[in-house]
C-alpha positions in Angstrom: -51.4 115.6 -30.1 -54.2 116.5 -27.7 -54.2 117.6 -24.1 -56.8 118.0 -21.5 -57.2 118.6 -17.7 -57.5 115.0 -16.5 -55.1 114.1 -13.7 -52.5 111.5 -13.3 -55.0 109.0 -12.0 -56.7 109.0 -15.4 -53.6 107.9 -17.2 -53.4 104.2 -18.0 -50.8 102.4 -15.9 -48.4 101.2 -18.6 -45.4 99.3 -17.6 -42.1 100.5 -18.9 -41.4 97.0 -20.6 -44.5 97.7 -22.6 -43.5 101.1 -24.0 -41.2 99.8 -26.5 -43.7 97.5 -28.1 -46.4 100.2 -28.4 -44.4 103.5 -28.9 -46.2 104.0 -32.2 -49.4 104.5 -30.4 -48.2 105.5 -27.0 -48.4 109.3 -27.5 -52.1 108.9 -28.3 -52.5 106.7 -25.3 -51.0 109.3 -23.0 -52.9 112.2 -24.5 -56.3 110.5 -24.5 -56.0 108.2 -21.5 -57.3 105.3 -23.5 -56.1 102.5 -25.7 -55.8 103.5 -29.4 -58.2 101.6 -31.6 -57.2 99.1 -34.2 -58.8 101.1 -37.0 -56.6 104.1 -36.1 -53.5 102.0 -36.5 -54.8 100.7 -39.8 -55.4 104.3 -41.0 -51.8 105.2 -40.4 -50.5 102.3 -42.5 -51.0 103.9 -45.9 -49.2 107.0 -44.8 -46.2 104.8 -43.5 -46.1 103.1 -46.9 -46.2 106.4 -48.8 -43.2 107.6 -46.6 -41.3 104.5 -47.4 -41.9 104.9 -51.1 -40.9 108.6 -51.0 -37.7 107.9 -48.9 -36.7 105.1 -51.3 -37.5 107.1 -54.3 -35.4 110.1 -53.1 -32.6 107.9 -52.0 -32.5 106.0 -55.3 -32.3 109.3 -57.1 -29.5 110.5 -54.9 -27.5 107.3 -55.3 -28.1 107.3 -59.1 -27.1 110.9 -59.4 -24.0 111.0 -57.0 -20.7 109.2 -57.6 -20.9 106.6 -54.9 -17.2 105.9 -55.3 -16.5 109.6 -54.5 -18.8 109.5 -51.5 -16.7 106.6 -50.1 -13.6 108.3 -50.9 -14.7 111.4 -49.0 -15.6 109.3 -46.0 -12.2 107.5 -46.0 -10.3 110.7 -46.1 -12.2 112.4 -43.2 -10.4 113.6 -40.3 -11.9 111.2 -37.7 -10.5 113.2 -34.8 -12.9 116.0 -35.7 -15.6 113.4 -36.3 -15.1 112.0 -32.7 -15.2 115.6 -31.3 -18.5 116.0 -33.2 -19.9 112.7 -31.7 -18.9 113.9 -28.3 -21.2 117.0 -28.6 -24.3 114.7 -28.7 -24.3 113.8 -25.0 -23.6 117.4 -24.2 -26.7 118.4 -26.2 -28.7 115.7 -24.2 -27.6 117.2 -21.1 -28.6 120.8 -22.1 -32.0 119.5 -23.3 -32.5 117.7 -20.0 -31.6 120.8 -18.0 -34.0 123.0 -19.9 -36.8 120.3 -19.7 -36.1 120.1 -15.9 -36.5 123.9 -15.4 -39.8 123.8 -17.2 -41.1 120.8 -15.2 -39.9 122.2 -11.8 -41.9 125.4 -12.6 -45.0 123.1 -12.7 -44.2 121.7 -9.4 -42.4 118.5 -10.6 -39.0 117.7 -9.1 -37.4 115.3 -11.4 -33.8 114.2 -11.0 -31.5 115.6 -13.8 -29.9 112.3 -14.2 -33.3 110.7 -15.0 -34.2 113.4 -17.5 -30.7 113.0 -19.2 -31.3 109.3 -19.4 -34.8 109.9 -20.9 -33.5 112.3 -23.6 -30.9 109.6 -24.7 -33.5 106.9 -24.8 -35.9 109.1 -26.7 -33.1 109.6 -29.2 -33.0 105.9 -29.7 -36.6 105.7 -30.4 -36.5 108.7 -32.6 -33.9 107.2 -34.8 -35.1 103.5 -35.0 -38.9 104.2 -35.3 -40.5 105.6 -38.5 -41.3 109.0 -37.0 -40.5 111.2 -34.0 -43.6 110.1 -32.1 -41.6 107.5 -30.3 -39.2 109.9 -28.8 -41.9 112.3 -27.7 -43.8 109.4 -26.1 -40.9 108.3 -24.1 -40.3 111.8 -22.6 -44.1 112.3 -22.0 -44.3 108.9 -20.3 -41.1 109.5 -18.2 -42.2 112.8 -17.0 -45.6 111.4 -16.1 -43.8 108.7 -14.1 -41.8 111.3 -12.3 -44.9 113.1 -11.1 -46.2 115.2 -13.8 -50.0 115.2 -14.9 -50.5 114.2 -18.5 -51.4 117.8 -19.4 -48.2 119.1 -17.9 -46.1 116.3 -19.4 -47.5 117.1 -22.9 -47.5 120.9 -22.6 -44.0 121.0 -21.2 -42.5 118.9 -24.0 -44.3 121.2 -26.6 -42.8 124.3 -25.0 -39.4 122.7 -24.8 -39.6 122.0 -28.5 -40.8 125.5 -29.4 -37.8 127.0 -27.6 -35.3 124.9 -29.5 -36.7 125.6 -33.0 -37.3 129.3 -32.2 -33.6 129.9 -31.1 -32.4 127.9 -34.1 -34.3 130.2 -36.5 -33.1 133.3 -34.6 -29.5 132.1 -35.3 -30.5 132.0 -39.0 -31.9 135.6 -39.0 -28.8 137.0 -37.4 -26.5 135.1 -39.8 -28.6 136.3 -42.8 -28.2 139.8 -41.6 -24.5 139.5 -41.0 -23.8 137.8 -44.2 -26.6 137.9 -46.8 -24.3 136.6 -49.5 -24.2 133.3 -47.9 -27.8 132.6 -48.6 -28.7 129.9 -51.0 -30.6 131.1 -54.1 -34.1 130.4 -52.8 -36.8 133.0 -53.4 -38.3 134.8 -50.4 -36.0 132.6 -48.0 -35.2 135.6 -45.7 -38.9 136.5 -45.3 -39.8 132.8 -44.4 -37.1 132.5 -41.9 -37.8 135.8 -40.3 -41.6 135.0 -40.3 -40.9 131.6 -38.6 -38.6 133.1 -35.9 -41.0 136.0 -35.3 -44.0 133.7 -35.0 -42.4 131.3 -32.6 -41.0 134.2 -30.5 -44.5 135.6 -30.3 -45.8 132.3 -29.1 -43.2 132.2 -26.3 -44.1 135.7 -25.3 -47.8 134.9 -25.1 -47.0 131.7 -23.0 -44.7 133.3 -20.4 -45.5 137.0 -20.1 -48.4 138.1 -17.9 -51.8 138.6 -19.7 -51.5 141.8 -21.5 -52.7 143.8 -24.4 -50.5 141.4 -26.5 -52.8 138.4 -25.7 -56.2 140.2 -25.8 -56.5 140.3 -29.6 -55.7 136.5 -29.8 -58.3 135.7 -27.2 -60.9 137.9 -28.7 -60.3 136.1 -32.1 -60.5 132.6 -30.7 -63.6 133.3 -28.5 -65.4 134.2 -31.7 -64.2 131.0 -33.5 -66.3 127.9 -34.0 -67.0 125.9 -30.9 -64.4 123.1 -31.5 -61.7 125.8 -31.9 -62.8 127.5 -28.8 -62.7 124.1 -26.9 -59.2 123.3 -28.2 -57.9 126.9 -27.4 -59.3 126.5 -23.8 -57.5 123.3 -23.3 -54.2 124.5 -24.6 -54.3 127.7 -22.6 -55.3 125.8 -19.5 -52.4 123.4 -19.8 -50.0 126.3 -20.3 -51.3 128.6 -17.5 -48.5 127.4 -15.2 -45.9 129.2 -17.3 -47.9 132.6 -17.4 -46.2 135.4 -15.6 -42.9 133.7 -15.5 -40.3 135.9 -17.5 -37.3 134.7 -15.4 -38.2 131.0 -16.4 -38.6 132.3 -20.0 -35.0 133.8 -20.1 -33.5 130.8 -18.3 -35.1 128.4 -20.9 -33.9 130.8 -23.7 -30.3 130.8 -22.4 -30.2 127.1 -22.3 -31.7 127.0 -25.8 -28.9 129.2 -27.1 -26.3 127.0 -25.6 -28.0 123.9 -27.0 -28.4 125.2 -30.4 -24.7 126.5 -30.5 -23.8 122.8 -29.6 -26.0 121.7 -32.7 -24.3 124.1 -35.0 -20.8 123.2 -33.9 -21.7 119.5 -34.3 -22.4 120.1 -38.1 -19.4 122.4 -38.3 -17.1 119.7 -37.0 -18.4 117.1 -39.5 -17.9 119.5 -42.3 -14.5 120.5 -41.2 -13.7 116.7 -40.8 -14.6 116.2 -44.4 -12.4 119.1 -45.6 -15.2 121.5 -46.4 -14.2 125.2 -46.6 -17.5 126.4 -45.4 -17.3 129.2 -42.9 -18.7 128.8 -39.5 -21.2 131.6 -40.0 -22.8 129.7 -42.9 -23.7 126.8 -40.6 -25.9 129.2 -38.7 -28.0 129.3 -41.9 -27.5 125.8 -43.2 -28.5 124.0 -39.9 -31.8 125.8 -39.3 -33.0 125.4 -42.9 -32.0 121.7 -42.9 -33.6 121.0 -39.6 -36.9 122.5 -40.6 -36.8 120.6 -43.9 -35.9 117.3 -42.2 -39.0 117.8 -39.9 -41.4 117.5 -42.9 -43.2 114.2 -42.3 -43.1 112.9 -46.0 -40.2 110.3 -45.4 -39.0 107.8 -42.9 -36.6 109.6 -40.5 -35.8 112.2 -43.2 -34.1 109.4 -45.4 -33.7 111.1 -48.8 -34.6 114.4 -47.6 -31.5 114.7 -45.5 -29.2 114.1 -48.5 -31.1 116.3 -50.8 -31.2 119.4 -48.5 -27.5 119.2 -47.8 -26.7 118.9 -51.5 -28.7 122.0 -52.2 -27.4 124.1 -49.1 -23.8 123.1 -49.4 -23.4 123.6 -53.2 -22.9 127.4 -53.1 -19.8 126.8 -50.9 -18.1 124.6 -53.5 -19.1 121.3 -51.9 -19.8 118.5 -54.5 -22.8 116.4 -54.6 -20.8 113.3 -53.4 -19.2 115.3 -50.6 -22.6 116.6 -49.5 -24.0 113.0 -49.5 -21.0 111.9 -47.4 -21.8 114.8 -45.0 -25.4 113.6 -44.8 -24.6 109.9 -44.2 -21.9 110.7 -41.6 -24.2 112.9 -39.7 -27.0 110.2 -39.7 -24.4 107.6 -38.8 -23.4 109.6 -35.7 -27.1 110.0 -34.8 -27.6 106.3 -35.2 -24.6 105.5 -32.9 -25.9 107.9 -30.2 -29.4 106.3 -30.5 -27.9 102.9 -30.0 -26.4 104.1 -26.7 -30.0 105.1 -25.8 -31.1 101.7 -26.8 -28.7 100.0 -24.5 -29.8 102.3 -21.6 -33.4 101.6 -22.4 -32.7 97.8 -22.3 -31.1 97.9 -18.9 -33.1 100.6 -17.1 -35.7 99.8 -14.5 
């Protein structure tokens, strides 16, 4: 995803009705200010087919290995009051995301209505679930923030910062949970090191973005300015688009606080699903399970994490006595709730002007 300093006038005037039919290329259109070429779309087709094959292969393996009858039994015996409570956390998460997004946009001189941003987050969830990648959801949010007055560089950089906060806090949760209860870790070599490195790296990026230029940033700038010309150019564009956040520690802590609330909401969403299925998995364990599963499901080798989702929950829930069939039921129930929430976004998208 590229950014530059062209202003709003350079962004193509795309009607909202056209967005749905072109979302697989809209992010490129918004970032570059031009129509994507046909050969670019053709180049992505093999990757799409590979993802389909990987997803179907993983899913076939899960279905062949798990006892599907036991999966169905686990779903039938679920406590659906707890499942409904889990479903109710999705719109709360959307509201928290929109509130954080609004704070970041307002710092750049954009004053979007909170209701419009909430609507955009729900609609983005629809495209994220029903398109074969997360590009659709990102494109909707970029497009909507541009429509509300952001330049394309601000729209893209704000979304990127919003995403960084979410993942950074989720990994921080995992670090704290590992320190409090290291026995809950799955048996994966060097896992604590990888989690700590991820959390530390994202935290460092946040500090570089929001704190005033200081000794912390100088070594990075020095290295980048000695890099090849294309790297220097990309670095200049990125730092230029993020300059509006520099020297705003108050905004940083506001976004951080909202991110903590949002990720607590995410963890409790999964905890309620597990409790609804009768899992005896302690709440603290979900502060490790959810970040790890989230990172794995972001790996772009399948369609919407189909196959990966089931496999990672089987792996992470097994140390707590959860059978393979129960873990698959957990994964499918989680995905079903996400699809239901996405359908609500689809309805909103169909009727909004």
